[in-house]
C-alpha positions as CSV (number, residue, x, y, z in Angstrom):
1,M,-3.7,-25.6,-33.9
2,I,-5.2,-22.8,-34.9
3,V,-6.4,-21.8,-37.8
4,R,-7.5,-18.4,-38.9
5,R,-9.4,-17.0,-42.3
6,D,-11.2,-13.7,-43.4
7,D,-13.7,-15.1,-45.7
8,G,-14.5,-11.4,-46.8
9,T,-18.2,-11.4,-45.1
10,S,-18.3,-11.4,-42.0
11,G,-14.8,-10.8,-40.7
12,E,-12.3,-13.3,-39.7
13,R,-12.9,-16.6,-38.3
14,V,-11.2,-18.3,-35.7
15,W,-10.8,-22.4,-35.6
16,V,-8.8,-24.5,-32.9
17,L,-8.3,-27.5,-34.4
18,V,-7.7,-30.6,-31.7
19,G,-5.7,-33.7,-33.2
20,L,-6.4,-37.0,-32.0
21,Q,-4.6,-40.2,-32.7
22,L,-7.2,-43.3,-34.0
23,Y,-6.0,-46.2,-35.5
24,G,-2.2,-44.4,-35.7
25,T,-3.5,-41.7,-38.3
26,T,-3.7,-38.2,-36.5
27,V,-7.6,-36.7,-36.9
28,W,-8.3,-33.2,-36.5
29,L,-11.3,-32.1,-35.1
30,P,-12.3,-28.5,-35.7
31,V,-14.0,-26.0,-33.0
32,E,-15.1,-22.7,-33.4
33,P,-14.8,-20.3,-30.0
34,L,-18.6,-19.1,-29.7
35,P,-18.5,-15.0,-30.7
36,D,-21.5,-15.1,-28.1
37,P,-21.6,-17.2,-25.1
38,S,-25.3,-16.3,-25.1
39,G,-26.1,-17.5,-28.1
40,R,-25.7,-20.9,-30.1
41,Q,-23.7,-22.1,-32.9
42,S,-25.2,-24.0,-35.8
43,A,-22.6,-24.8,-37.9
44,L,-18.8,-25.0,-37.8
45,G,-18.8,-22.9,-41.0
46,V,-15.7,-23.4,-43.6
47,I,-12.8,-24.8,-42.7
48,P,-9.9,-22.8,-44.3
49,E,-6.7,-24.2,-45.9
50,A,-4.3,-25.2,-43.4
51,A,-0.4,-25.1,-43.5
52,S,-0.5,-28.7,-43.8
53,A,-1.8,-30.2,-46.6
54,S,-2.6,-33.8,-44.6
55,L,-5.5,-31.7,-43.1
56,R,-9.0,-33.5,-43.9
57,F,-12.0,-32.1,-43.3
58,D,-15.5,-33.7,-44.3
59,P,-18.3,-31.7,-42.5
60,Q,-21.0,-34.6,-43.3
61,Y,-19.2,-36.2,-39.9
62,I,-20.3,-34.0,-37.5
63,A,-23.4,-34.5,-35.9
64,Y,-24.8,-32.2,-33.2
65,D,-26.3,-34.0,-30.1
66,F,-26.3,-31.1,-28.1
67,V,-24.4,-27.4,-28.0
68,V,-22.5,-26.8,-25.0
69,E,-22.5,-22.8,-23.9
70,L,-19.0,-22.0,-22.5
71,P,-19.4,-19.1,-19.4
72,P,-18.0,-15.8,-19.9
73,N,-14.5,-15.3,-20.9
74,K,-12.4,-14.0,-18.0
75,P,-9.5,-11.7,-19.5
76,P,-6.0,-12.7,-18.7
77,V,-3.6,-10.7,-16.6
78,A,-0.2,-9.4,-18.2
79,V,2.9,-9.3,-16.3
80,I,6.4,-8.3,-17.4
81,R,9.5,-9.4,-15.4
82,P,12.7,-7.9,-16.5
83,A,16.3,-8.6,-16.0
84,A,17.7,-7.4,-12.5
85,R,20.1,-5.1,-14.9
86,I,19.7,-4.1,-18.2
87,L,23.1,-2.8,-20.1
88,E,23.2,-1.1,-23.4
89,R,23.7,-3.1,-26.3
90,V,23.7,-6.6,-24.6
91,A,20.9,-8.9,-25.4
92,T,18.8,-9.4,-22.4
93,A,15.6,-11.5,-21.4
94,L,12.2,-10.5,-20.9
95,F,10.0,-12.8,-19.1
96,G,6.1,-12.9,-19.4
97,H,5.6,-16.1,-17.5
98,T,3.9,-15.0,-14.7
99,S,1.1,-13.7,-17.0
100,I,-2.0,-15.5,-16.3
101,D,-5.4,-16.6,-17.7
102,Y,-7.6,-17.9,-15.1
103,D,-10.0,-19.8,-17.2
104,G,-7.9,-20.8,-19.8
105,D,-4.5,-20.6,-21.5
106,I,-2.3,-18.1,-23.0
107,V,-1.6,-18.3,-26.4
108,Y,0.0,-15.5,-27.9
109,Y,2.5,-12.7,-26.5
110,R,2.9,-9.6,-27.9
111,W,6.1,-7.5,-27.1
112,T,6.2,-4.1,-28.4
113,F,9.4,-1.8,-27.5
114,P,10.1,1.6,-28.6
115,D,12.9,1.0,-31.5
116,T,11.2,-2.1,-33.3
117,D,8.3,-3.1,-35.0
118,P,5.9,-5.1,-32.5
119,E,6.9,-9.1,-32.2
120,T,4.2,-11.9,-31.6
121,T,5.2,-15.6,-29.6
122,I,4.1,-18.4,-28.5
123,S,6.9,-17.8,-26.1
124,S,6.5,-16.3,-23.1
125,S,10.0,-15.0,-23.0
126,I,12.0,-12.7,-25.7
127,W,15.3,-11.4,-25.7
128,H,16.1,-7.8,-26.6
129,T,19.3,-5.5,-27.5
130,F,18.3,-1.6,-26.4
131,P,20.5,0.3,-28.6
132,A,21.5,2.9,-26.0
133,V,21.4,4.3,-22.3
134,G,18.0,5.8,-21.1
135,T,14.6,4.8,-19.9
136,Y,12.5,2.9,-22.2
137,M,8.9,1.5,-21.8
138,I,8.0,-1.9,-22.7
139,E,4.3,-3.4,-23.7
140,L,3.2,-6.8,-23.3
141,T,0.1,-7.9,-24.6
142,V,-0.9,-11.6,-23.9
143,T,-3.9,-13.1,-25.8
144,D,-5.8,-16.1,-23.9
145,S,-7.0,-19.0,-25.8
146,R,-10.7,-17.3,-26.4
147,G,-9.3,-14.4,-27.8
148,A,-9.5,-12.2,-24.6
149,Q,-6.4,-9.9,-24.3
150,A,-5.0,-8.2,-21.6
151,S,-2.0,-5.4,-21.8
152,T,1.0,-4.2,-19.5
153,T,3.8,-1.7,-19.7
154,L,7.1,-1.5,-17.8
155,V,9.4,1.2,-17.7
156,V,12.8,-0.1,-17.9
157,Q,16.1,1.8,-17.4
158,V,19.2,0.6,-19.3
159,V,22.8,1.7,-18.4
160,Q,26.3,1.6,-19.5
161,E,27.9,-1.7,-19.9
162,N,30.8,-0.8,-17.5
163,H,28.5,1.1,-15.0
164,C,28.1,-1.8,-12.0
165,G,26.5,0.1,-9.7
166,C,29.4,-0.6,-6.8
167,G,29.9,3.0,-6.6
168,G,33.5,2.7,-8.0
């Protein structure tokens, strides 16, 4: 689970909460990514209210024996895989599943089409209906588990539904 909060002083803070099963109960352990891998993090800060009312956190139970410093984050690589043929006014699947993060996981896919607002999902695929024949540019921005991003664009040609490309 990822929890975000802007506390109004130093900008947005992000916590990754890891759920562990302990005696039949889920215990959520917060982790806050280091903003600077060369620095040290002395405290987790204030954990924001989460969507789940069952989230409990008491900082007195956190003790630091040592600090693990993460290596520098490598940005992911964004890749769009289109359908073989895209028809006007027909829902078409587009895929970002071949996007990769070499040192983590991709957690967000932000798709931008010229005729709609951008849409951010956790799924690597999306369905989109192009309203008319023409050339369209699609943008995909992927975000990895440590906040690094990469974008790519793809120009697609949308054809008429009755155009089969068979020369007839």
